[in-house]
DOTI-110637 format. One record per residue: residue in one letter; x, y, z of N, C-alpha, C in turn. Coordinates in steps of 0.02 Angstrom, whole numbers, plus 50000, padded with zeros to 5 digits. Layout:
% residues N
AXYZXYZXYZ ...
END
This chain:
% residues 594
M473695250846877474005249546942473485247846994 A472905251046990472395249847040472185242547046 P472065239146990471885232046997472415228047033 E473055229647022473585225947057473535227247133 Y473455233647151473375235047222472745231647249 G472225231947209471595229047232471665221547242 A472015218247197472095211047204472495209447267 T472985213647280473385212547341472975213947403 M472585219247400472215221247460471575217247469 G471415213047420470815209047426470835203847480 F471425203147513471475198247566471285201047634 F471145207647638470915210447702470435216147688 P469995217747736469495223047723469835229647707 V469565233147658469815239647639469305244947660 D469495249347705469035254447729469405261047730 D469085266147759469405272747761470065272547798 E470115268447851470735268047889471295265247846 T471135260347805471635257547760471875262647709 I471405266447682471585271647634472025276847667 R471865278747730472285283647765472985280747777 Y473015274347791473675271147801474085271547736 M473735270347680474085270847616474355277847605 E473955282647622474175289647613474765291247658 R474755288647720475305289947767475955286547743 T475895280947709476485277147689476715278747619 G476475284347592476775286847531476395285447467 R475795282547470475405281747409475155288547386 D475265290347325475045296947304474275297047299 A474005303047301473285303847306472925300747246 Q473215301547187472885298947128472815291347131 N473365287947149473345280647153472895278347210 T472895282047265472465280347321471735280547300 E471555285747263470865286347239470695280847189 L471175279047147471065273547100470925266947136 V471305265847189471205259847229470515259847260 R470325265647288469675266247321469115264547271 E469155267547211468645266347160468645259147137 Y469245256347130469285249347109468955244747161 M469105245847224468835241647277468085242447282 K467835248447271467105249547271466785245547215 A467105245747155466825242247098466815234647109 Q467295232147148467315225047162466875223047220 G466555227847251466125226347308466505224647371 L467135226747374467555224947431467655230847479 Y467435236747461467575242747500467005244147549 R467175245247612466665246647663466895252647705 T466425256847723466575262447768466245261547835 D465925255847847465615254347911465835247447933 D465515244647982465705238248009465325232447978 T464965233647924464585228347891465065222947866 P464965216747888465435211447866465335210047792 D465875208747758465845206847687465945199347683 P465535195847645465605188547639466295186347616 V466635190847578467295189047554467775187647612 F467655190947668468125190647723467875186647783 T467315183147777467035179547834467255172247835 E467585169847783467815162947783468385162147833 T468405156547868468905155347919469345149447899 L469985150447906470455145047893470665142147959 E470555135647968470735132348030471315127448018 L471775127348064472345122748060472425119248127 D472385112748126472485108648186473235107648194 L473545111048242474265110548251474485103548269 G474005099548293474175092648309474325088348248 T474145090948189474275087148128474945089048095 V475275094148121475915096248094476445091048111 Q476805088848060477305083548070477995085848049 T478495083448085479195084848067479335081648000 S479615085547954479715083047886480385085147857 L480575081547804481155083347763480905083647691 A481355084947645481185084947574481745081747534 G481555077647485482065074547443481805068247410 P482225064447378482955065147374483215069347316 K482755071647272482985075247212482655082047202 R482105083247238481735089547227481485092347293 P481475098947302481255101947365480515101247378 Q480115099947327479395099347336479175092447359 D479635087747361479455080947381479545080047456 R479025081647493479055081547567478995074347593 I479395072947644479395066247675479335067147750 V478835063947780478775064047853479375060447884 L479645063147938480255060647968480235053047978 S479695050548005479655043348019479615039047956 H479485042247899479425038547836480055038747794 L480555042447816481145043447774481505036847760 K481585032647810481935026247799481605022247745 E480945021247751480575017247702480585020647633 T480505027247632480495030847568481165030247533 F481715030847570482365030347539482485023247513 Q482325018247553482435011347532482035009747469 N481425012347466481015011247406481295014947345 S481595020747358481855024747302482445021347267 L482795017047302483385013847273483215009747212 T482645006247214482455001947158481915005047114 S481655010847133481125014047095481395016747028 D480985016046975481185018846911480855025646899 D480545028546951480265035246946480825040246938 Q480825043846883481375048346867481475053746920 T480925055846953480975061347000481145059047071 M481075052547085481175050147154481645044147158 G481725040447104482065034047108482765033947078 F483125028447094483815027447071483885021147028 N483345017447022483305011846974483875006846982 L484035005047043484554999947055484264992947047 T484674988447023484484981447020484544978447090 Q484244972647100484294969247165485024967647181 E485404966047129486114964547139486494970647164 K486314976547137486664982647157486494984847228 L485924982447254485724984447322486244982347374 A486594977047359487084974447408487774977647400 S487844982447355488494985447342488774988947404 K489414988447412489764991847467490384995147438 G490644999947473491275003147456491725003147517 L492365002747506492835002547562493235009047564 I493205012347623493595018447634494255016247664 K494785017147626495455015147648495855021347666 N495915022447730496265028447755496615026647820 G497125022647815497445020047875497095013647898 T496455014447913496035008647928495525007947871 T495185002347869494685001147817493985001747847 Q493575005747816492895006947840492405005747783 E491835002847798491345001147746490855006947736 L490695008147672490205013247653489665009847613 K489035011747624488475008447590487955013547567 H487465011147529486915015447508486595018747569 G486455025147564486095028647618486545031747670 D487195030347668487635033547716487695041047700 V487725045047752487775052247745488505054147738 V488685057347682489375059647673489435067247676 I488865070747673488865077947681488305079847728 A488465083647780487965086447826488145093747836 A487715098047810487895105247808487335109547835 I487515113447885487065118847908487235124847865 T486795126547818486955131447767486325135047746 S486365139547701485815143347672485705149947709 C485655155147669485515161747699484815161947728 T484375157547706483675157547729483605154247797 N483785147847801483705144047862484125146847919 T484725148947904485175151247958484995158247983 S484495161447952484285167947977483755167148032 N483575160948048483085159548100483445157548164 P483495162048213483875160448274483625154348312 S482965153048310482705147448349482975140748324 V483025139848257483265133548232484025133048238 M484375138648234485095138548241485295136948313 L484955140148360485075138548430484855131348445 G484315129248412484095122348420484625117448398 A484955118948341485495114648317486065114448367 G486235120348395486765120548444486595116548507 L485965116748526485755112948585485755105448572 V485565103448513485605096348495486335094048499 A486785098248472487495096648475487745096248547 K487525100848589487725100948659487505094648695 H486875092848686486615086848719486975080548694 A487135080448628487475074648599488185073948628 V488545079448631489235079248657489235077148730 E488765079748768488725077948839488585070548850 K488265067348801488135060148806488685056048774 G489185059348745489745055748716489645053548644 L489155056348609489045054548539489545058048493 K489695054848438490155057648389489875056848318 V490155060548272489975060048201490455055248167 P490215050448128490665045948092491165049748049 S491755046948041492305050548007492165051747934 Y491715047847903491585048747831491085054247817 V490805057447869490325062847859490695069547857 K490615073147801490915079847796490425084947823 T490595088047878490145092747911490385099947901 S489915104547903490105111647895489545116047921 L489745122147940489275127247963489425133647923 A488935135847883489015141847842488405146147847 P488335150047900487745154447906487785160147858 G487225163547849487205169247803487425175747836 S487535175647901487675181947936488165180747994 R488595185648006489055185248063488695185648129 V488075188048128487685188348189487585181448218 V487505176448175487395169548198487995167248240 T488595168648215489195166748252489195170048321 D488995176348323489005180148386488525176948437 Y487905175548416487435173048466487565165748484 L487865161848438488065155048457488635155248508 D489095159948498489645160848547489355163148613 E488905168048611488615170848671488235165548711 A487915161048675487525155748708487965149948731 G488605150148713489065144848734488975138348695 L488695138848634488545132748595489065131248542 T489485136048525489985135048473490455129148487 P490705128448548491165122748561490845115948547 Y490205115348560489865108848549489785107448475 L489615112548437489575111748364490265110048336 D490775113348362491455112048339491665104748352 Q491475102248410491675095448428491345090248383 L490775091948353490455087348307490655088748234 G491115093448225491365094848158491005100348122 F490515103548154490155109048122490525115548135 N491135115848107491545121748114491335127048063 L491425133248082491265138748036491735138447976 V491445138247915491855138147854491795144647815 G491345149047836491255155347801490535157547804 Y490385162947770489705165647769489465166047697 G488855163847686488575164347619488465157647586 C488455157647520488265151647482488815146447483 T488665140647508489145135047507488805128847479 T488655124047523488375117647500487715118547464 C487315123447483486665124447454486695125347378 I487255128047353487315129147282487925125447254 G488115120047287488635115747261489335117447281 N489425122447325490095124347346490275120947412 S490205114347413490375110647473491105108747474 G491445109547417492135107447412492175099947401 P492765097347388492835090147372492735085847434 L492505079747422492495074747475493205072147485 P493365069447543494015066247551494115060847498 A494705060547470494845055847414494645048647430 P494795046047491494595039147505493835038147504 V493465043247526492725042747525492475042847453 E492745047347413492525047747343492695041247306 T493265038447320493455032147288492975026547307 A492785026247370492315021147393491635021947360 I491415028147351490765029347318490795026947246 R491335028747211491395026847140491455019347132 E491865016247172491975009047164491355005047181 G490955007347230490345003847248489745006147209 D489835011447167489275014547131488695015747179 L488855019347232488385020047289487935026047282 V487335025347309486875030947317486955033447388 V487445037947398487555040747464487145047047471 A487125049747531486655055247545487005061547571 G486675067047557486845073347588486235075747626 V486345078647685485805081647724486005088847738 L485595093547717485785100547723485175104847739 S485305110547769484755115047786484675120347732 G484795118347669484745122947613484045123147585 N483975126647528483325127647497483185122947439 R483715120547406483605116547346484085110647345 N483855105247314484235099047313484185095547246 F484125099447192484055096347127484665092047109 E484565087447063485095082747046485725086347023 G486295083847048486935086547029487115093147060 R486665095947100486775102647127487245102547188 I487145097847233487505098047297488225095547288 H488295089847255488955087047243488885081747189 P489355081247141489275076547086489245069247106 W489515067547165489515060547186488985058947237 V488595063847257488065062847307487395063147271 K487085057347262486485056947221485845058447260 A485815056847324485215057947364485335063647413 N484935068847407485035074747450484375076747483 F484405077847548483805079247586483865085947622 L483335089947615483305096347649482995095447718 A483305098247768483085097247837483225103447878 S482935103947936483085109447981483785108548010 P484115113948031484785113348060484835108148117 P484345107748163484405102548215484405095448186 L484005094348134483985087748103484625086248065 V484945091448037485585090448004486095087548053 V486105090448113486555087948165486385080648183 A485745079248190485525072548208485725067348156 Y485615068848091485795064148039486555063448031 A486915068748046487645068248045487885063248097 I487585063448156487775058748209487575051648190 A486975050848162486735044248141487175041548085 G487395045948040487825043847985487475040547928 R486805040447929486425037247875485715040047874 V485395039547816484705041747811484215035947813 D484455029847805484005024047810483915022047883 I483655026847921483545025947992482895029548010 D482505026648054481895029748079482075033248145 L482195039748141482435043348199481925043848255 E481295042448241480795042648293480785036248335 H481055030848307481015024448342481675020748348 E482185022948311482845019648315483345024348346 P483835021748383484335026048415484835028848365 L485075034848379485605037748338486275034548353 G486355032348415486985029448437486935027548510 Q487505026448541487525024648612487925029748651 D487735030748715488095035448757488715032248786 K489035035648832489665033348861489585026648897 D488985025248921488855019148958488555013648915 G488505014948849488235009848804487475009848799 N487155014948826486425015348822486215018648756 D485665016248728485415019148667485195026448677 V485365030648629485165037748631484715039048571 Y484125041748586483635043148533483605050648520 L483295052348465483225059448447482875063348502 K482365060348532481995063748585482435065448645 D482985061648653483445062948709483885069048696 L483945071048633484365076748614483975083048599 W483325082048582482935087648557482795092748612 P482945099248601482825104248652482085106048658 S481885108248716481195110548724481135117648699 S480515119748686480395126548664480615131548716 A480515129848779480725134248833481485135148835 E481835129748822482565130048822482815134648765 I482505134048707482705138248650482535145548664 R481925146748691481725153648706482195156848757 G482405152948806482865155548856483525157548825 M483765153448779484395155148745484315161448703 M483745162048669483635167948627483615174248669 D483295174048726483245179848769483925182048794 E484375177248804485035178748832485535181048778 A485485177848718486035178548670485905183548614 I485275185248601485125189448542484925196448564 R485325201448542485195208348560485255212748498 P484855218048494484885222448435485575225648425 D485935226948479486575230348471487085226048434 V486985219448433487435215048397487405216548322 F486795217348297486715218848226487025225548209 N486915230448251487195237148238487955236948239 R488235233148286488965232948292489285229248233 L489015223548215489325219448163489245222248093 Y488725226348083488615228848016488715236348010 A489025239348060489165246448057489655248148000 D490115243447986490625244647935490555239847876 V489935237747862489825232647811490065234847742 F490065241347728490275243747663491005245847661 D491365244747716492075246447718492475240147703 S492825240047647493225234247629493865236547595 E494425235547629495065237647601495215233547538 A495055227047540495195222847482494805225247421 W494175227047432493755229447376494005236247351 D494185240547398494385247347379495045247447342 T495475242447352496135242447319496135238847252 I495565236447229495535233347163495685238647110 P496175237447067496345242647017495795243346965 V495615249546949495105250846899495385255946849 T495125255646788495375260246736494925266346728 G494315265946754493865271646746493545271746678 G493165276946665492825277546600492125274646603 Q491745276046551491045273746549490965266846518 L491475264346485491435257746454491935253046486 Y491715246946498492155241846528492655239346476 E493275238646496493785236046451493825228446458 W493515225046410493505217746411494205214946404 K494355209746441495015206546438494945199546409 E495245198546353495185192246317495425186346359 E495915187446403496195182046441495785180146503 S495285184146519494885182846579494465176546570 T494455172346622494025166346621493405167446665 Y493335173446693492755174946735492235179446701 I492465183946660491995188646629492205190146557 Q491725189546512491845190946441491255195046414 E491385198546360490835202346329490325197446301 P489705197746323489205192946299489035194146226 P488895188746189488785189446117488065190746097 F487635192146145486915192546131486745198046080 F487135203346077486955208946035487415209645974 T487805204445961488245204645903487825205245839 G487975210245798487615211045735486925213945741 L486745216645800486085219445810485995225645767 T485445225945730485285231745688484635234845712 Q484495240945689483875244245707483275240645676 E483385237645616482835234245582482685227545616 V482045225845618481825219545647481675214645591 N481995208845593481865203845542481175200745553 P480825198945500480165195945508480215188945537 I479675186645568479645179845594479585175145534 T480025170245531480025165445476480015158345503 P479815153445462479795146445484480485144045506 I480475139445552481095136045574481125129545535 E481585129345487481595123845439482215119545448 G482135113045437482705108445437483045107745504 A482675108745558482985108645625483105101545649 R483665100645682483825094145713483745094645789 V483655088945821483555088745893484225088245928 L484385093145969485005093046008484905089346074 V484305090446103484145087446169483455084446166 H483385078246190482745075046197482695072846270 A482335076746310482325075846383481665072946406 G481655070446467481055067646497480675072846538 D480355070546592479945074846635480365078146689 S480095083646715480385087146773481115088946763 I481285091246704481965093646692482015100646723 T482465101346771482515107546808483025112246776 T483025118446798483525123146773484215121346798 D484265117246851484915114646872485165109446823 H484705105546794484905100946741485155104846680 I484805110146664484955114046603485585118146613 S485645121446671486215125746683486465124746754 P486925119946764487165118446832487515124346863 A487515124446930487825130046966488425127847006 G488535121347014489055119047059489705116947026 N489935111047044490585108447026490695107946950 I491305109546929491505108946859491945102746851 K491735097946811492135091846800492725093446754 T493285090146768493895091446730493835089046658 D493435083646646493385080946578492795083746540 S492465088846566491895092046532492155097346483 P491735099646437491945105046393492195111146430 V491885112746487492115118546527492795117046558 G492875110946585493515108946614494075109446563 Q493925107246501494425107546448494595114846431 Y494075118946427494185126046412494615129446465 L494475128146528494855131246582495575128646584 T495655122146571496325119246570496745122346515 E496445123146456496795126146399496965133446414 A496555136646457496695143646475497205144246532 G497475138546554497985138646605497725138746677 V497085137246687496795137246754496905130346786 Q497175130346846497275124146882496615121346906 V496565114646911495945111446933495725114147001 S496195115447044496035117947111495715124847109 E495775128247051495495134947044494915135146995 F494645129246977494065129146932493475133046961 N493415132847027492845136047059492195132747036 S491665136447024491015133547006490705137146947 Y490175134046919489815137346865489515143946890 G489255143846951488945149846979489425155646983 S490055154246999490545159547007490775162246940 R490695158446887490935160446820490365162246773 R489795164146802489205165546760489275171946720 G489805175746730489935181546689490305179946625 N490455173446614490825171446555490385166746513 D490135169246457489695165146415490065159046387 R490725159346381491105153646355491085147746404 V491045149346467490945144146518490225141846519 M489765146546522489065144846533488755141346473 T488955143046412488695139546354488955132446353 R489585131546367489865124746370489545120746426 G489325124246478489025120746535488285119346528 T487965122046476487245121046468487095113746453 F486655110746492486475103646490487055099146511 A487555101946545488145097946565488085095046635 N487505095646667487405092746733487565085346732 V487945082946781488165075946781487585071046787 R487005073346810486415069046817485915069946760 F486065074346712485605075346657485595069346611 Q484995067146593484915061446549484585063646484 N485005064146432484755065746365484635059146329 R484035058246305483875051946271484295050846209 L484605056146184485045055446126485765054046147 G485885053346213486555051846236486735044546235 Q486275040446210486375033246204486615030146270 G486255031946323486385028846388486895032346431 Q487265037146404487755040746444487425046246485 E487565046346549487295051546593487745057746589 G487435063546587487815069746580487655073146515 G488065077946495487915082046437488145079146371 Y487835073646352488005070246289487415069946242 T487555069646177487035069046127487305065346066 T486855063746021487055060745957487085066145904 Y487655066445870487715071045814487455067245753 H486845069045732486475065045684486825063845617 P487165068845589487485067545523487965061645522 T488295060245579488775054745581488565049145628 G488085050545673487875045545722488335045145782 D488845049545786489325049445841489005052345904 V489205049545962489005052346026489545057146048 T489365063246062489835068346081489525072946133 S489885077846157489595082446206489075086846171 I488585088946208488065093246181488375099646152 Y488865102246186489185108446162489535107246095 E489915101846090490285100546029489805099345971 A489265095645983488775094445930488455101045909 S488305105345957488005111845943488455115945897 M489095116045912489565119945871489585117345800 K489575110745792489585107845724488945109645686 Y488385109145720487755110945688487745118245667 Q487975122645711487965129745696488445131545640 E489015128145637489485129245582489165127345515 A488735122245517488405119945456487765123845441 G487585128445485486975132445476486345128645491 T486395123345531485815119245549485485122045611 R484845123245606484475125445665484335119545712 L484225121145776484155115945827483525117045868 I483255111545894482695111945940482825107145998 A482405107646049482415102846105481725100046114 L481675093646132481055090446149481065088846224 A480495089546257480475088346329479785086046351 G479755083746414479135081246442478785086546484 T478505084446541478125088946583478595093046628 E478345098746650478695103146698479395105046675 Y479465106346611480125108146586480335114946614 G480945115146644481205121346671480985122746742 T480775117546778480575118546848481185120146890 G481075122746950481625124246996481805131546999 S482455132947007482695139847013482545143846950 S482395150146958482275154446899482945156846873 R483325152246845484015153646825484045156346754 D484285162446747484275165646681484705162046631 W485265159046654485715155746607485415149346577 A484895146646607484565140946577484265142846510 A484025148946504483765151446440484315154346396 K484775157946427485335160946388485755155546355 G485935150446395486355145046368486005141246313 T485345140246321484955136846270484995140646204 L484915147146207484965151346147485655150846116 L486185151446157486865151446130487065144646102 L486725139346121486845132846091486525132346022 G486145137446003485825137345938485125134545937 V484835133445996484165130646000483655136245986 K483245135145936482755140245915482065139045946 A481925132945967481265131445995481315125546043 V480885125646093480825119946139480095117546135 I480005111246119479335108246117479265103646177 A478825105346224478765101646286478035100046300 T477925095246344477245093546365476955099046408 S477375102046451477175107946490477805111546513 F477725117946530478285122146551478175124846621 E478725125746657478715129746718478655137046696 R478245140946730478045147546704478635152346697 I479095152546745479635157446740480125155646685 H480275149146678480735147246625480425148346557 R479775147146551479435148746488479525156046470 S479425160346520479495167546509480215169246490 N480695166046524481395167446508481585165246438 L481305159646415481445157446347481205162646297 V480585165146307480325170246263480765176546266 G480975178346326481405184146335482075183646300 M482285177546284482905176546247482785175046174 G482155175346152482005174246082481955166946062 V481855162546112481775155346098481025153846100 L480775150246051480055148946044479845142946087 P479405143946137479145138346176478495135746145 L478475129446128477875126346100477665120546145 Q477015119746154476755114546199476345109446159 F476505103146171476125097846139475385098546156 A474955096746109474235096946122474055092046178 E473495093246209473265089046265473275081746245 G473585077646286473615070446274474185068346228 E474545073046201475095071346156475775072646190 S476285069446164476965070246189477425067546135 S478075068246145478535065446095478445057846091 D478345054646149478255047346149477605045446113 A477065048946129476415047346099476435048246024 L476835052946000476875054245928477415050045893 G477765046045933478285041745904478915045445883 L479065051045918479655054945902480235052845948 D480795051045918481365048945959481955053745954 G481875059245919482405064245914482835063645853 S482725058445812483125057545752482825061245692 E482255064245702481885067445647482175074345630 T481965076845572482105083645551481445087545554 F481455093345586480835096945602480775103445561 T480145104945544479965111545517479395114245560 I479495120245586478995123445628478705129345589 H478065129045576477745133845531477515140145569 V477975144745576477815151245607477985156745557 D477615162245561477755168045519477485174245553 E477435179645517477225186045545476515185945572 S476125181045555475435180645579475395177445649 L475955175645678475965172245743475615176645796 T475175173745835474815177245888474885173345954 P474775176646010474845173246075474385167046079 R474665161546104474315155346117473925152746056 S474205153945998473905151245937474175144145926 M473865140445882474095133745865474605134245809 V475165130645818475715130745770475825123645744 K475835123045678475945116445648476685114745646 V476835108445661477515105945659477535099645616 D478015099245571478125093245531478785090045553 A478765083545567479355079845585479475074345533 V480035074745499480195069845447480675064645477 H480445058345479480845052945507481405050945458 P481915047545482482465045445437482225041245378 N481665037645386481415033445331480975037345282 G480915043945293480525048145247479815049345268 K479575045645318478895046645342478835053445378 T478275056745369478165063245401477615062745454 T477755065145514477265065745567477105073045577 S476485074945564476275081945573475835082445635 F475935087745674475535088645734475475096045751 E474975097645789474845104545809475105105645880 T475425111345891475665113245957475365119945977 L475345121046042475105127346069475695132146077 C475655137846045476175142946053476145145746124 R476685144846164476685147346232476995154246237 I476955158046184477045165246189476355167846209 D476285169846271475615170646301475305177546293 T475695182646277475415189446275475665193146213 P475315198346193475545202246135476245205146143 V476415207446204477075210446212477615205046205 E477455198846224477945193546215478045191946141 I477535192846101477625192046029478145197046004 E478115203146031478605208246011479305206346034 Y479355203546095480015201246118480295195946071 Y479865191246053480095185746010480285188345941 R479875192845914480015195645847480685199345848 N480855202545902481475206345907482075202045924 G481965195645939482515191345958482655191346033 G482205194446072482295194546144482075201146174 I481975201246239481725207246272482235212846271 L482875211246281483375216546282483475219546212 H483405215346161483455217946093482915223046080 K482315221546104481765226246094481885232646133 V482125232046194482245238046235482775242346202 L483325239346179483855243246147483605246646084 R483215243146044482945246145984482485252046001 D482065251146052481615256446072482005262646096 V482535261446135482935267046160483275270646102 A483535266546055483875269545997483395273645955 A482775271245949482275274745908482085281445939 E482125281846006481925287946041482505292946047 A483115290446033483705294746042483735300245989 
END
């Protein structure tokens, strides 16, 4: 434990005063002494004012270089300076970069869609159809929320409006936000621009934006348009926000309001007007943006500690929750008819004995993916399509389409989540023969079918499965179902160019073997297209980060053999893998001690 404390404390001088602080805040004497000794051994501990070179380095930041930015259109790490968004978006339309581009032809650039709703309105690439002030993170910052309200106030006072095709919403993470927006007198202005309160908690940020108006959705489909969403959420991975909104940009709440008014993202808000005022004069973002003093003044007036105490005094009192019928007892009574929660099959047939590690032989490729496949691609959290395996399952169970809800809401049901694995509408499986979404080739017949259906056929035949992938496999949210669903599809190993660290760990924790191509190698470099039959040579001698031989037999009988790096990184992870997963090991250990 001491090294962990030491590593944490290595960012500031550790002296007697620090040790006393640790003692006051509940560190027991033994651990405190361990920390002291550890810091002394590292040369970081001082009892006088002698400066330590470790702490004399200075980090300087020129605030003049800080620029207003957004992130998108497909990943939160892709930052875009505000003034560059127009050019970046326009370039993305024709780019074939999987992480940034939409690969449109020149002919497709001119596509339009017609919104027919009494009158006819034109929709084009880059138009904003969703603008959402959302996320428990961003909306917990009063300065940006009040800033958004002030942008709305200034816009309304100038006579600006939001185009009718933009779906706007306000979903803060706390009722306190509603209180201080009301207190500041900003709620009416947000309401006039369509940013009405829709609830508290997860909405657009995790795909719960609800449907677009039917005429807007029809226009998008008919024009095959790359329309945009702008939201103050945390993540914007493909298919997450809305199945028909391909370009999604993360922005501050004030910028969400600004882009809603502009109605498009192919605009340079620093130099182009958002619209015109009542007199026909151009209105720019700078004309709406509140000053720091204006925001501070609002905060001083509207935010008080007693609001938090008042609104959350009865947070645990819920008549609806208290009246839910329960049966009692120590074991949950699983209900076969439930579409929300089912007994998970992870421990079916679990015995005290641990089976030895054996080679993975005769495995077929279920998924052959490219680079930057996120956990949202692997296990979507948002909208459920009616024609998907999950949609079919729910329909057969008597669930109306209006009550499908989302993958995130049904994550207690493995029957939903397994069917939904790799079912993201934007997922591109190279074995899907050009179809976007959760499709693959069932090799014995050559038929293209859903990944879930192919998996069931393979498992019925006793065929083991693997997945091939490129760089950064499993990036994004640390979503447990991305590993759970992979296991339940029958995938025994994932061979990738590189892994995101948490997803790699989750795969091991579910008993799935992560293997990494050797430096400079990949499925493409080795000439693997996913039609091969694989044998992975692992046995009881497997050790952390050892080299593992893989044989791939092509349909013509040729064999490609290559070495991979075992990404089971530690001895304890070897034990997890040998046991079939971390929970299997824990249960066996508990049973052995009982």
